[in-house]
C-alpha positions as CSV (number, residue, x, y, z in Angstrom):
1,X,-16.6,45.4,-62.9
2,X,-12.6,45.1,-62.6
3,X,-10.4,47.9,-60.0
4,X,-7.5,46.9,-58.7
5,X,-7.0,49.9,-56.5
6,X,-4.2,51.2,-58.0
7,X,-3.0,54.8,-57.2
8,X,-3.7,56.7,-60.8
9,X,-0.4,57.5,-62.6
10,X,0.4,59.5,-66.1
11,X,2.6,59.4,-68.1
12,X,3.7,60.6,-71.8
13,X,4.9,58.2,-74.8
14,X,7.2,60.1,-76.7
15,X,8.9,59.6,-80.1
16,X,12.4,59.3,-79.9
17,X,12.9,61.2,-83.3
18,X,16.6,62.4,-84.0
19,X,16.1,65.3,-86.0
20,X,15.3,67.6,-83.2
21,X,17.4,65.2,-80.1
22,X,16.7,68.4,-78.1
23,X,12.9,68.7,-78.8
24,X,12.6,65.3,-77.6
25,X,14.3,66.2,-74.3
26,X,12.4,69.2,-73.9
27,X,9.2,67.3,-74.1
28,X,10.4,65.1,-71.1
29,X,11.2,67.8,-68.9
30,X,7.9,69.4,-69.9
31,X,5.7,66.1,-68.8
32,X,7.7,66.4,-65.5
33,X,6.8,70.6,-65.6
34,X,3.3,70.1,-66.0
35,X,3.2,67.2,-63.1
36,X,2.7,64.3,-65.1
37,X,4.5,61.0,-63.8
38,X,6.4,58.9,-66.2
39,X,8.2,59.2,-69.7
40,X,7.9,56.5,-72.0
41,X,10.0,56.2,-75.6
42,X,9.2,53.4,-78.0
43,X,12.6,51.3,-78.5
44,X,12.9,50.1,-82.1
45,X,16.9,49.7,-82.6
46,X,16.8,49.2,-86.4
47,X,14.9,52.7,-87.0
48,X,17.3,54.6,-88.6
49,X,15.3,58.1,-87.8
50,X,15.1,57.0,-84.2
51,X,17.5,57.9,-81.1
52,X,18.6,54.6,-79.7
53,X,16.3,54.4,-76.6
54,X,18.5,53.4,-73.8
55,X,20.6,56.3,-74.3
56,X,17.7,58.3,-74.4
57,X,16.3,57.1,-71.3
58,X,19.3,57.8,-69.4
59,X,20.0,61.1,-70.7
60,X,16.4,62.4,-69.8
61,X,16.8,60.8,-66.4
62,X,19.7,62.8,-65.7
63,X,17.7,65.6,-66.7
64,X,14.7,65.5,-64.7
65,X,14.4,65.0,-61.0
66,X,10.9,63.1,-60.5
67,X,9.8,61.7,-63.5
68,X,9.7,57.8,-63.5
69,X,11.3,56.8,-67.2
70,X,10.5,53.3,-69.2
71,X,10.4,52.3,-72.6
72,X,7.6,51.1,-74.4
73,X,8.2,48.8,-74.3
74,X,12.0,47.9,-75.2
75,X,12.9,45.4,-78.2
76,X,14.2,42.2,-76.1
77,X,15.6,40.5,-79.4
78,X,18.2,43.5,-79.7
79,X,19.1,43.8,-75.9
80,X,20.8,40.7,-73.8
81,X,18.8,40.1,-71.1
82,X,21.6,39.9,-68.0
83,X,23.2,42.9,-69.7
84,X,19.4,44.8,-69.4
85,X,19.2,43.7,-66.0
86,X,22.7,45.4,-65.2
87,X,22.0,48.5,-67.3
88,X,18.5,48.6,-65.7
89,X,20.1,48.5,-61.9
90,X,22.3,51.1,-62.9
91,X,20.0,53.5,-64.5
92,X,17.5,53.1,-61.1
93,X,20.7,53.7,-59.1
94,X,22.0,56.5,-60.5
95,X,18.1,58.0,-60.9
96,X,17.3,57.7,-57.6
97,X,14.4,54.8,-58.6
98,X,12.8,56.7,-61.3
99,X,13.0,53.7,-64.0
100,X,10.5,51.0,-64.7
101,X,11.2,47.8,-67.0
102,X,8.9,48.3,-70.3
103,X,9.3,45.0,-72.1
104,X,8.2,43.4,-75.7
105,X,8.7,40.0,-77.2
106,X,9.9,41.4,-80.4
107,X,7.8,41.3,-83.8
108,X,9.3,43.2,-86.8
109,X,11.4,40.1,-87.4
110,X,12.9,41.1,-90.7
111,X,14.2,44.1,-89.6
112,X,15.7,42.5,-86.6
113,X,17.2,39.9,-88.3
114,X,18.7,42.6,-90.5
115,X,20.7,43.9,-86.8
116,X,22.0,40.6,-86.2
117,X,19.0,39.8,-83.8
118,X,17.4,36.4,-84.0
119,X,14.1,35.6,-86.1
120,X,11.6,34.3,-84.0
121,X,8.3,32.6,-84.0
122,X,5.5,34.0,-81.8
123,X,5.8,31.1,-79.1
124,X,9.5,30.8,-79.6
125,X,9.1,35.3,-78.6
126,X,7.3,34.5,-75.6
127,X,9.3,31.6,-74.3
128,X,12.4,33.8,-74.9
129,X,10.3,36.3,-73.3
130,X,9.6,34.2,-69.9
131,X,13.5,32.9,-70.0
132,X,14.7,36.5,-69.8
133,X,12.6,37.7,-67.4
134,X,13.6,34.9,-65.0
135,X,17.4,36.2,-65.9
136,X,16.5,39.5,-65.2
137,X,15.3,39.0,-61.6
138,X,17.9,36.5,-60.9
139,X,20.7,39.2,-61.7
140,X,18.9,41.8,-59.9
141,X,18.6,39.4,-56.8
142,X,22.0,40.4,-55.2
143,X,21.0,39.0,-52.1
144,X,20.8,35.3,-53.3
145,X,23.8,33.4,-52.8
146,X,25.7,31.8,-55.7
147,X,26.1,32.5,-59.2
148,X,22.7,32.9,-61.8
149,X,21.5,29.9,-64.0
150,X,19.1,29.8,-66.7
151,X,19.4,27.0,-68.8
152,X,16.8,28.1,-71.7
153,X,16.6,27.2,-75.2
154,X,17.2,31.2,-76.1
155,X,19.2,32.4,-72.7
156,X,21.8,30.6,-71.0
157,X,23.5,32.3,-68.1
158,X,26.1,30.2,-66.4
159,X,27.4,31.1,-63.0
160,X,27.0,35.0,-64.0
161,X,27.5,37.1,-60.7
162,X,24.4,38.5,-59.1
163,X,23.8,42.1,-58.7
164,X,23.6,45.1,-58.6
165,X,20.5,45.5,-56.8
166,X,18.3,48.2,-57.8
167,X,17.2,51.2,-56.0
168,X,13.6,50.2,-55.5
169,X,11.5,47.0,-56.7
170,X,11.5,48.0,-60.3
171,X,8.4,46.6,-62.1
172,X,8.6,44.6,-65.6
173,X,5.4,45.7,-67.8
174,X,5.3,43.6,-70.9
175,X,3.4,45.1,-74.3
176,X,1.4,42.4,-75.0
177,X,-2.2,41.3,-77.0
178,X,-2.5,37.4,-77.2
179,X,-3.7,34.8,-74.9
180,X,0.5,33.6,-74.6
181,X,1.7,36.6,-73.5
182,X,-1.4,37.7,-71.1
183,X,-0.6,34.4,-69.2
184,X,3.2,35.3,-68.8
185,X,1.8,38.4,-67.3
186,X,-0.1,36.7,-65.1
187,X,2.3,34.4,-64.0
188,X,5.8,36.3,-63.9
189,X,5.4,40.0,-65.0
190,X,3.8,43.3,-62.5
191,X,2.1,44.8,-65.6
192,X,0.2,44.8,-68.7
193,X,1.2,47.5,-71.3
194,X,-1.1,47.8,-74.7
195,X,-2.5,50.7,-76.6
196,X,-5.9,51.3,-76.9
197,X,-5.7,52.1,-80.5
198,X,-4.9,48.6,-81.4
199,X,-7.7,47.3,-79.0
200,X,-11.0,45.9,-80.3
201,X,-14.3,46.3,-77.9
202,X,-13.7,43.7,-74.8
203,X,-10.4,43.1,-75.6
204,X,-9.3,44.5,-72.0
205,X,-11.7,43.0,-70.3
206,X,-11.2,39.6,-71.9
207,X,-7.0,40.2,-71.4
208,X,-7.8,41.1,-67.9
209,X,-9.4,37.7,-67.2
210,X,-6.5,36.1,-68.7
211,X,-4.0,38.0,-66.7
212,X,-6.1,37.3,-63.3
213,X,-6.5,33.1,-64.2
214,X,-2.9,32.9,-64.9
215,X,-2.1,35.1,-61.8
216,X,-4.2,33.1,-59.4
217,X,-2.9,30.1,-61.0
218,X,0.9,31.1,-59.8
219,X,-0.4,31.8,-56.4
220,X,-0.2,35.4,-57.0
221,X,-2.9,38.0,-56.3
222,X,-4.1,39.5,-59.2
223,X,-3.9,43.2,-57.8
224,X,-0.6,42.5,-58.4
225,X,-0.2,43.5,-61.3
226,X,-0.9,47.0,-62.4
227,X,-2.5,47.9,-65.9
228,X,-1.2,50.6,-68.1
229,X,-2.6,51.9,-71.3
230,X,-1.0,54.1,-74.5
231,X,-4.5,56.2,-75.2
232,X,-4.2,59.0,-77.8
233,X,-5.2,63.1,-76.7
234,X,-8.7,62.5,-78.4
235,X,-9.9,60.0,-75.9
236,X,-13.1,61.3,-73.8
237,X,-12.7,62.0,-70.2
238,X,-15.8,59.7,-69.8
239,X,-14.0,57.0,-71.3
240,X,-10.8,57.3,-69.0
241,X,-13.4,56.9,-66.2
242,X,-14.7,54.0,-67.6
243,X,-11.3,52.4,-68.4
244,X,-10.0,53.2,-64.6
245,X,-13.1,51.8,-62.8
246,X,-14.4,49.1,-65.6
247,X,-11.1,47.7,-66.6
248,X,-8.8,48.6,-64.0
249,X,-6.6,50.8,-65.9
250,X,-4.5,52.6,-63.6
251,X,-1.5,54.5,-65.7
252,X,-2.8,56.5,-68.7
253,X,0.1,57.3,-71.3
254,X,-0.7,60.0,-73.4
255,X,1.1,59.2,-77.1
256,X,0.9,62.5,-78.4
257,X,4.4,64.7,-78.6
258,X,2.2,68.2,-79.3
259,X,3.3,70.3,-75.5
260,X,0.1,72.4,-75.8
261,X,-1.7,68.9,-74.9
262,X,0.5,67.3,-72.6
263,X,0.3,70.6,-70.8
264,X,-3.8,70.0,-70.8
265,X,-3.2,66.5,-69.4
266,X,-0.9,67.7,-66.5
267,X,-3.8,70.8,-65.6
268,X,-7.0,69.2,-66.5
269,X,-7.6,65.5,-67.1
270,X,-4.7,63.6,-64.6
271,X,-6.7,65.9,-61.8
272,X,-10.5,65.6,-63.2
273,X,-9.3,62.3,-63.8
274,X,-8.4,61.3,-60.0
275,X,-11.2,63.3,-58.2
276,X,-13.7,61.1,-60.3
277,X,-12.5,57.8,-59.8
278,X,-11.5,58.7,-56.2
279,X,-15.2,60.1,-55.8
280,X,-16.6,56.5,-57.4
281,X,-14.2,54.4,-55.0
282,X,-15.3,56.9,-52.2
283,X,-19.2,55.3,-53.0
284,X,-18.1,51.6,-52.8
285,X,-18.7,49.7,-49.4
286,X,-15.6,49.1,-49.4
287,X,-12.6,51.0,-51.5
288,X,-10.1,48.7,-53.2
289,X,-6.5,48.6,-51.1
290,X,-3.2,50.1,-53.2
291,X,-1.0,47.9,-51.0
292,X,-1.6,44.4,-52.1
293,X,0.6,41.2,-51.5
294,X,0.2,37.8,-53.0
295,X,-0.6,34.6,-51.3
296,X,3.6,33.6,-51.2
297,X,4.1,36.8,-49.7
298,X,1.5,36.7,-47.0
299,X,2.5,32.9,-46.0
300,X,5.9,34.6,-45.1
301,X,4.4,36.7,-42.5
302,X,5.6,35.9,-38.8
303,X,3.4,34.8,-35.7
304,X,1.6,37.6,-32.8
305,X,1.9,40.7,-35.8
306,X,-1.9,42.4,-37.0
307,X,-0.8,42.9,-40.3
308,X,-4.4,44.0,-41.6
309,X,-4.2,46.8,-38.4
310,X,-0.8,48.6,-39.9
311,X,-1.5,52.2,-40.5
312,X,-3.0,53.4,-43.4
313,X,-0.1,56.1,-43.9
314,X,2.3,53.6,-43.3
315,X,1.1,50.5,-45.4
316,X,2.6,51.4,-48.8
317,X,6.2,51.7,-47.4
318,X,6.3,49.1,-44.8
319,X,8.3,45.8,-45.7
320,X,7.2,42.3,-44.8
321,X,9.6,39.1,-44.7
322,X,8.1,38.1,-48.1
323,X,8.5,41.3,-49.9
324,X,10.6,41.6,-52.7
325,X,12.6,44.4,-50.6
326,X,12.8,42.9,-47.5
327,X,16.4,41.7,-47.9
328,X,17.5,45.3,-48.1
329,X,15.9,46.4,-44.8
330,X,15.8,43.4,-42.7
331,X,19.4,43.5,-41.2
332,X,22.3,45.9,-40.1
333,X,25.5,46.5,-41.3
334,X,27.3,43.8,-39.4
335,X,24.1,41.5,-38.2
336,X,21.6,40.2,-39.7
337,X,18.2,40.0,-38.8
338,X,14.7,38.4,-39.5
339,X,12.1,40.9,-38.1
340,X,8.8,40.3,-38.7
341,X,7.7,44.0,-40.2
342,X,9.5,47.0,-40.9
343,X,7.9,50.1,-40.6
344,X,9.2,53.3,-42.6
345,X,7.7,57.0,-41.2
346,X,8.4,59.7,-42.9
347,X,8.1,62.4,-40.3
348,X,7.3,62.5,-36.1
349,X,3.6,62.0,-36.9
350,X,4.2,58.9,-38.6
351,X,6.8,57.4,-36.0
352,X,4.1,58.3,-33.1
353,X,1.5,56.2,-35.4
354,X,3.9,53.3,-35.9
355,X,5.1,53.2,-32.0
356,X,1.4,53.0,-31.4
357,X,1.0,50.6,-33.7
358,X,4.2,48.7,-32.5
359,X,3.2,48.6,-29.1
360,X,-0.3,46.7,-29.0
361,X,2.2,43.8,-31.0
362,X,3.5,40.9,-29.0
363,X,6.6,41.1,-30.4
364,X,10.2,43.3,-30.1
365,X,10.8,46.3,-30.9
366,X,13.9,47.8,-32.2
367,X,14.8,51.2,-33.4
368,X,17.0,52.3,-36.4
369,X,18.3,55.0,-37.4
370,X,21.5,54.4,-40.0
371,X,21.7,50.4,-38.7
372,X,25.3,50.7,-39.0
373,X,25.9,49.9,-35.2
374,X,27.9,46.9,-34.3
375,X,25.6,46.2,-31.2
376,X,22.8,45.0,-33.9
377,X,20.0,45.9,-31.3
378,X,18.2,47.5,-34.8
379,X,17.1,44.6,-36.2
380,X,15.2,41.8,-34.2
381,X,14.0,38.2,-34.9
382,X,10.3,38.3,-35.2
383,X,9.8,41.8,-34.4
384,X,8.7,45.1,-35.5
385,X,11.5,47.5,-36.9
386,X,11.2,51.4,-36.8
387,X,13.2,52.4,-39.7
388,X,14.0,56.2,-39.5
389,X,15.9,56.1,-42.9
390,X,13.3,58.9,-44.3
391,X,14.0,61.5,-41.6
392,X,17.1,62.0,-43.3
393,X,17.4,66.0,-43.7
394,X,20.3,68.2,-43.3
395,X,19.5,71.7,-42.8
396,X,22.1,73.9,-41.9
397,X,19.7,77.1,-40.1
398,X,22.2,79.7,-39.1
399,X,25.9,79.3,-40.9
400,X,27.1,82.3,-38.2
401,X,26.6,80.3,-35.4
402,X,26.9,76.7,-37.0
403,X,23.7,75.8,-35.7
404,X,22.2,72.9,-37.9
405,X,18.9,70.5,-37.8
406,X,19.2,67.2,-38.5
407,X,16.9,64.0,-38.9
408,X,18.0,60.4,-37.0
409,X,18.1,58.9,-40.3
410,X,20.5,61.2,-41.9
411,X,24.2,59.8,-42.6
412,X,27.2,61.7,-41.1
413,X,29.0,61.5,-44.2
414,X,26.1,63.4,-45.7
415,X,25.9,66.2,-42.9
416,X,29.7,66.6,-43.2
417,X,28.9,67.4,-46.6
418,X,25.8,69.5,-45.9
419,X,28.3,71.8,-43.4
420,X,31.4,71.8,-45.3
421,X,30.1,74.8,-47.7
422,X,29.9,76.9,-44.8
423,X,32.9,76.3,-43.1
424,X,31.4,74.2,-40.3
425,X,32.1,70.6,-39.2
426,X,31.4,68.0,-36.5
427,X,33.3,64.9,-35.0
428,X,30.8,62.0,-35.7
429,X,32.7,58.7,-35.4
430,X,34.7,57.1,-38.0
431,X,32.6,55.9,-40.7
432,X,30.1,58.2,-42.4
433,X,27.5,55.4,-43.5
434,X,26.6,56.0,-39.5
435,X,23.5,57.2,-39.1
436,X,22.7,60.4,-36.8
437,X,20.4,59.0,-34.3
438,X,22.0,56.1,-32.7
439,X,25.7,57.8,-32.7
440,X,24.3,61.1,-31.1
441,X,21.9,60.1,-28.7
442,X,24.5,57.8,-26.8
443,X,28.1,59.7,-27.5
444,X,29.7,60.1,-30.6
445,X,33.2,59.6,-30.2
446,X,35.1,60.9,-33.8
447,X,37.8,62.3,-35.5
448,X,37.8,65.3,-33.8
449,X,36.9,64.2,-30.3
450,X,40.1,65.7,-28.2
451,X,39.3,69.2,-29.8
452,X,35.7,69.6,-29.6
453,X,34.5,67.3,-27.7
454,X,31.5,64.3,-28.0
455,X,29.0,64.7,-30.8
456,X,26.2,64.9,-27.9
457,X,28.1,67.6,-26.5
458,X,27.0,70.0,-29.0
459,X,23.0,69.0,-29.0
460,X,21.0,72.0,-28.0
461,X,17.4,70.7,-28.8
462,X,15.8,67.7,-29.4
463,X,12.4,66.8,-30.9
464,X,11.1,62.9,-29.2
465,X,8.5,60.8,-29.7
466,X,7.8,59.8,-26.5
467,X,6.3,56.0,-25.6
468,X,2.8,57.3,-25.3
469,X,3.0,58.9,-28.8
470,X,3.6,62.3,-27.5
471,X,5.7,64.4,-29.1
472,X,7.8,66.4,-27.0
473,X,10.0,69.2,-28.1
474,X,13.4,69.6,-25.8
475,X,15.7,71.8,-25.0
476,X,17.1,73.9,-22.1
477,X,14.3,75.7,-21.0
478,X,11.5,73.2,-22.1
479,X,11.8,69.2,-21.3
480,X,15.4,70.1,-20.1
481,X,15.7,66.8,-17.9
482,X,14.7,64.8,-20.9
483,X,17.3,66.5,-23.4
484,X,19.6,65.9,-20.3
485,X,18.5,62.2,-20.7
486,X,18.5,62.1,-24.7
487,X,22.6,63.1,-24.5
488,X,24.1,60.0,-23.7
489,X,20.8,57.8,-23.2
490,X,18.5,58.6,-25.6
491,X,17.1,54.9,-27.4
492,X,15.9,55.1,-23.5
493,X,13.6,57.4,-23.4
494,X,12.0,57.9,-27.0
495,X,12.5,58.1,-30.7
496,X,14.6,60.9,-31.3
497,X,12.7,62.4,-34.5
498,X,15.1,65.7,-35.1
499,X,18.2,67.2,-33.6
500,X,19.6,70.6,-33.3
501,X,23.4,70.9,-32.6
502,X,26.1,73.8,-33.0
503,X,28.5,73.1,-35.6
504,X,32.3,74.5,-35.4
505,X,33.9,76.7,-37.6
506,X,36.7,74.1,-39.5
507,X,37.0,73.3,-43.2
508,X,40.6,71.3,-43.5
509,X,42.5,68.7,-41.1
510,X,45.8,66.7,-41.7
511,X,44.7,63.5,-42.2
512,X,47.5,60.5,-41.6
513,X,47.6,56.7,-41.6
514,X,50.7,54.8,-40.2
515,X,50.6,51.1,-40.3
516,X,53.0,49.6,-38.2
517,X,54.6,45.6,-37.5
518,X,52.4,45.1,-34.0
519,X,54.6,42.2,-33.0
520,X,55.3,44.0,-29.5
521,X,51.6,44.8,-28.9
522,X,52.1,45.7,-25.3
523,X,55.3,48.3,-26.3
524,X,53.4,49.7,-29.6
525,X,50.4,50.1,-27.6
526,X,51.9,52.4,-24.4
527,X,53.5,53.9,-26.6
528,X,51.2,54.8,-28.9
529,X,48.9,55.8,-25.6
530,X,51.5,58.0,-24.0
531,X,52.4,60.2,-27.3
532,X,48.6,60.7,-27.4
533,X,47.9,61.8,-24.2
534,X,50.6,64.4,-24.4
535,X,49.4,65.6,-27.6
536,X,48.2,69.1,-27.8
537,X,44.1,69.0,-28.4
538,X,44.1,69.6,-32.4
539,X,45.6,66.0,-32.7
540,X,43.1,63.1,-32.3
541,X,44.2,59.6,-33.1
542,X,42.5,56.1,-33.4
543,X,44.5,52.7,-33.2
544,X,43.4,49.3,-34.8
545,X,45.1,46.1,-34.5
546,X,44.2,43.5,-36.8
547,X,45.6,39.5,-36.5
548,X,46.8,37.8,-39.0
549,X,46.0,34.4,-40.2
550,X,48.7,31.4,-40.2
551,X,50.2,33.3,-36.4
552,X,51.6,36.0,-38.3
553,X,52.5,39.6,-36.2
554,X,49.7,41.6,-36.0
555,X,49.3,44.7,-38.0
556,X,48.3,47.9,-36.4
557,X,47.1,51.1,-38.2
558,X,47.1,54.4,-36.5
559,X,44.5,57.0,-37.9
560,X,45.7,60.6,-36.7
561,X,43.5,63.7,-37.6
562,X,44.8,66.8,-37.1
563,X,42.1,69.8,-36.1
564,X,43.4,72.4,-38.7
565,X,45.2,73.3,-41.9
566,X,48.5,74.1,-40.1
567,X,50.4,71.4,-41.9
568,X,54.1,72.8,-40.2
569,X,52.2,72.5,-37.2
570,X,50.7,68.8,-37.8
571,X,54.1,67.0,-39.1
572,X,55.5,68.7,-35.8
573,X,52.8,66.6,-33.8
574,X,52.9,63.5,-36.0
575,X,56.3,63.0,-36.3
576,X,56.6,61.6,-32.5
577,X,54.4,58.2,-33.8
578,X,56.8,57.0,-36.3
579,X,58.7,56.1,-33.3
580,X,56.6,53.7,-31.8
581,X,57.1,50.6,-33.9
582,X,58.1,49.5,-36.9
583,X,56.5,51.6,-39.9
584,X,55.3,49.6,-42.6
585,X,53.4,52.3,-44.3
586,X,52.9,56.2,-43.9
587,X,50.9,59.3,-45.5
588,X,49.6,62.0,-44.3
589,X,47.6,65.1,-46.7
590,X,45.3,68.0,-46.3
591,X,42.2,67.1,-46.9
592,X,38.3,68.9,-46.1
593,X,37.3,67.3,-43.2
594,X,34.2,65.9,-45.2
595,X,36.5,64.0,-47.6
596,X,37.5,61.4,-44.7
597,X,34.1,60.5,-43.6
598,X,32.5,60.7,-47.3
599,X,29.3,58.4,-47.0
600,X,30.3,54.7,-48.6
601,X,26.9,53.9,-49.1
602,X,27.5,50.2,-47.9
603,X,25.2,47.6,-48.5
604,X,23.1,46.4,-45.2
605,X,22.8,42.4,-45.9
606,X,24.3,41.7,-42.3
607,X,27.5,38.9,-42.2
608,X,28.0,36.0,-42.0
609,X,28.7,35.6,-38.1
610,X,27.1,37.9,-35.2
611,X,30.2,39.5,-34.0
612,X,30.6,39.8,-30.1
613,X,32.1,43.6,-28.9
614,X,33.3,44.6,-25.7
615,X,34.8,47.5,-24.4
616,X,35.7,49.8,-21.4
617,X,37.3,53.5,-20.6
618,X,41.2,54.0,-19.5
619,X,42.8,57.3,-18.3
620,X,46.0,55.7,-19.3
621,X,47.2,52.3,-21.6
622,X,49.1,50.3,-19.0
623,X,51.3,47.3,-20.1
624,X,48.9,44.9,-18.6
625,X,46.0,46.5,-20.6
626,X,48.4,45.8,-23.7
627,X,49.8,42.3,-22.8
628,X,46.2,41.5,-22.8
629,X,45.2,42.9,-25.7
630,X,48.1,41.0,-27.5
631,X,47.1,37.8,-26.1
632,X,43.8,37.9,-27.3
633,X,45.1,38.7,-31.1
634,X,47.6,36.4,-31.4
635,X,44.9,33.4,-29.4
636,X,42.4,34.7,-31.9
637,X,39.7,35.5,-29.3
638,X,39.9,39.0,-30.0
639,X,41.1,39.4,-33.4
640,X,40.5,43.0,-33.7
641,X,40.7,45.6,-31.4
642,X,40.2,49.3,-32.0
643,X,41.5,52.1,-29.4
644,X,40.1,55.8,-29.4
645,X,41.3,58.6,-28.1
646,X,38.6,60.7,-26.0
647,X,40.4,62.9,-23.3
648,X,40.6,66.8,-24.0
649,X,37.6,68.5,-24.8
650,X,35.5,65.3,-24.0
651,X,36.7,65.5,-20.2
652,X,35.9,69.5,-20.0
653,X,32.5,69.1,-19.8
654,X,30.9,68.0,-16.1
655,X,30.0,64.2,-15.8
656,X,26.6,65.2,-14.4
657,X,26.1,67.5,-17.2
658,X,24.6,64.9,-20.0
659,X,23.8,61.1,-19.2
660,X,27.2,60.3,-20.8
661,X,29.4,60.2,-17.9
662,X,32.4,59.0,-18.6
663,X,34.4,62.4,-18.3
664,X,38.1,61.5,-16.7
665,X,39.2,58.8,-19.7
666,X,41.4,59.5,-22.7
667,X,40.9,56.2,-24.3
668,X,37.8,53.7,-25.1
669,X,39.2,50.4,-25.5
670,X,37.3,47.7,-27.6
671,X,37.7,44.5,-29.6
672,X,35.7,42.1,-31.4
673,X,35.5,38.6,-30.9
674,X,33.3,35.4,-32.0
675,X,33.3,32.8,-29.5
676,X,31.3,33.9,-26.3
677,X,33.0,32.0,-23.6
678,X,36.1,32.9,-24.7
679,X,35.7,36.4,-25.4
680,X,33.6,37.2,-22.2
681,X,36.3,35.5,-20.1
682,X,39.1,37.7,-22.0
683,X,37.0,40.7,-21.3
684,X,36.3,40.3,-17.5
685,X,40.6,39.9,-17.4
686,X,40.8,43.3,-19.3
687,X,37.5,44.7,-17.3
688,X,39.9,45.4,-13.8
689,X,41.9,47.4,-15.9
690,X,39.2,49.6,-17.1
691,X,36.4,51.9,-16.2
692,X,32.8,52.0,-17.4
693,X,31.6,51.3,-21.4
694,X,30.3,52.6,-24.4
695,X,27.3,51.4,-25.1
696,X,26.9,51.2,-28.8
697,X,30.4,49.3,-28.8
698,X,28.9,46.7,-26.2
699,X,27.3,43.2,-26.7
700,X,27.4,41.9,-23.2
701,X,24.3,42.5,-21.7
702,X,24.4,40.9,-18.6
703,X,22.9,42.9,-15.6
704,X,26.1,44.6,-14.3
705,X,27.1,46.0,-17.5
706,X,24.2,48.6,-17.2
707,X,26.2,49.8,-14.2
708,X,29.2,50.3,-16.4
709,X,27.1,51.9,-18.6
710,X,25.6,54.8,-16.9
711,X,27.5,55.1,-13.2
712,X,26.7,55.9,-9.9
713,X,23.6,59.0,-9.9
714,X,23.3,58.7,-13.6
715,X,21.8,55.6,-13.6
716,X,19.6,57.0,-10.4
717,X,18.8,59.6,-12.8
718,X,17.7,57.7,-15.5
719,X,15.8,55.5,-13.7
720,X,13.7,58.3,-12.2
721,X,13.1,59.9,-15.9
722,X,11.9,56.6,-17.2
723,X,9.5,56.1,-14.9
724,X,8.3,60.0,-16.0
725,X,8.8,59.4,-19.8
726,X,8.4,55.9,-20.2
727,X,7.0,53.8,-17.6
728,X,5.9,50.6,-19.3
729,X,9.8,50.6,-20.3
730,X,8.4,50.6,-24.0
731,X,12.3,51.3,-24.9
732,X,14.1,47.9,-23.5
733,X,16.3,46.8,-25.9
734,X,19.4,49.0,-26.1
735,X,20.8,48.1,-22.4
736,X,16.9,48.2,-20.8
737,X,16.8,50.9,-17.4
738,X,13.9,49.6,-15.4
739,X,11.7,52.8,-14.3
740,X,12.4,53.5,-10.7
741,X,9.1,52.9,-8.4
742,X,6.8,55.4,-7.9
743,X,8.1,57.9,-4.6
744,X,6.2,56.3,-1.3
745,X,3.7,58.8,0.0
746,X,5.0,60.9,2.8
747,X,3.8,59.7,6.6
748,X,3.1,62.6,8.7
749,X,4.4,62.0,12.2
750,X,1.6,62.2,15.4
């Protein structure tokens, strides 16, 4: 018996005939409509009666939304592997992870040669396919340093650039019958794809044995390899059950162009087969596991994590250090991480399960919404990361009031895009890839701040998973104290799994950029600051300062956003800024707000270094602050500076109304550096001229910084709430707040 425990999937094997191409595409859509999982096409580029299979795959992927697509199988001799790798990754990215790579070594050599392809012996064909797999996987490995180099007898790649990486771990399935090909599957492939109508009795069992032996010899678990099978419509259901349980077949592909037969498979065959296999598996003392990791992956596991105890709901999406997907999830945008396990829950209940598991492990815990934060606290070394990226839904609940609900894993660029059709907007930082959860629960200093305030000022409700696993709705009527804490110190209280905010009417803004020579850093900074502080609230500006190599003069870039479509008023407000320093470039345009925070989908692969960042607030920008910032630029101690306007509507809110208490400043000043001792000394000089700090822009976690982040009564109240909601200080990685000690019992006077 050989049941490898994979979830059953079902698909179709369609003829790519070109007489009625619309019928082929209609059959593919029908495959999806009836609930099947996969659409495949044979690939014979020399066949004039067929559509080109690759072109057809891309067209079908664009015409469907759920089914996966694959060649069955692609003709390698006529498809150069390095180009095929990039095409495959591109199609996977464009389709949202719905492509799998079925490959064949070739077999009809006369027509292949007639098309200009190579003529190969059977042995050469297997060798070429093995080399091609190496080339394809190397191209996909975009995180590996250096170019791709494969010195094969059939394919030679000398320094080709890597990437793009596919959207998901694309499986390579090989069509094969002979022992050499079967051994290649065991050593390098992810699936075996033969056709039942070409097999003799016992071929599947013998083939599985060869594949399993080869996989074990290569240090792999045979269960890593999916067994797929093309079958004819007249295959009895009893035989299909036997093929699944006795021969390990987990993907059945119907070879038929009959829409009625496809419908029957969707409505009858697939459900019945799933039920029968589940029933038989359930009767076993221990059912096979769907998630299989080979010896090499298991060897990469870190200490003090009980991997076998990961909740069943989280196993399929969990990412371990040895997994192919690990490079995509280990790091944040700017910081390289090496977590021991990344859990990717989908919903508040699964977040609670992930948290319960993590609490039992003696390792650090990080919570990640978008992973863009510069502080780097959403990854770690050897610990657990709970990645909220799947909780990314944006739902406009009431366009008339602006009320919307959003998951923490959504990106603010996606939020802006969802609000824009309703004529709504929400200030949210200066970059569209930033995740909702981290920004909204810390503050949200954005391009509309002086007009509309911080992002968190517009939060009206939250759903929070607490340290004990409870899922608590918080608003002004229920758990109002928790909502208070979520708005400014959310990372210390629990995991926000949903937020409700009230957006405001705004479609277009005037977006201006001005570039200056910043040789006179102090003068430029103070002049810019004076203009911003005196400007009408519709204007919000951020000023960035950049050191230049070789001791050249620093460059300043001002971004100015005027909230509204009144271009005349905007021009009047913008013009004075052209006088703050020597102008190198300037432009302004009327654009949708969503366009200036559009998502960039930047990969989160960490950086070459782990930068330091510090910040503070200021009511005004003195010449002393400007001179110190200039000194940091010219010395290289702090070669990147950002000054963000935060006055206006930000300061209309009472300091005690939220856990963000900094309501008297007009600016947030931050800078980035790399040499810790020199950078901290630089900031020790700056801090007496500033007040407080914004925790999302801070890597200095010396104990005194907590008082800068949460001054006075704000910290005292947060400590009392920690005692109530997180008494064990589970959430201690983001400016940890110690729970207040229990109140002393009252004593009665005698």
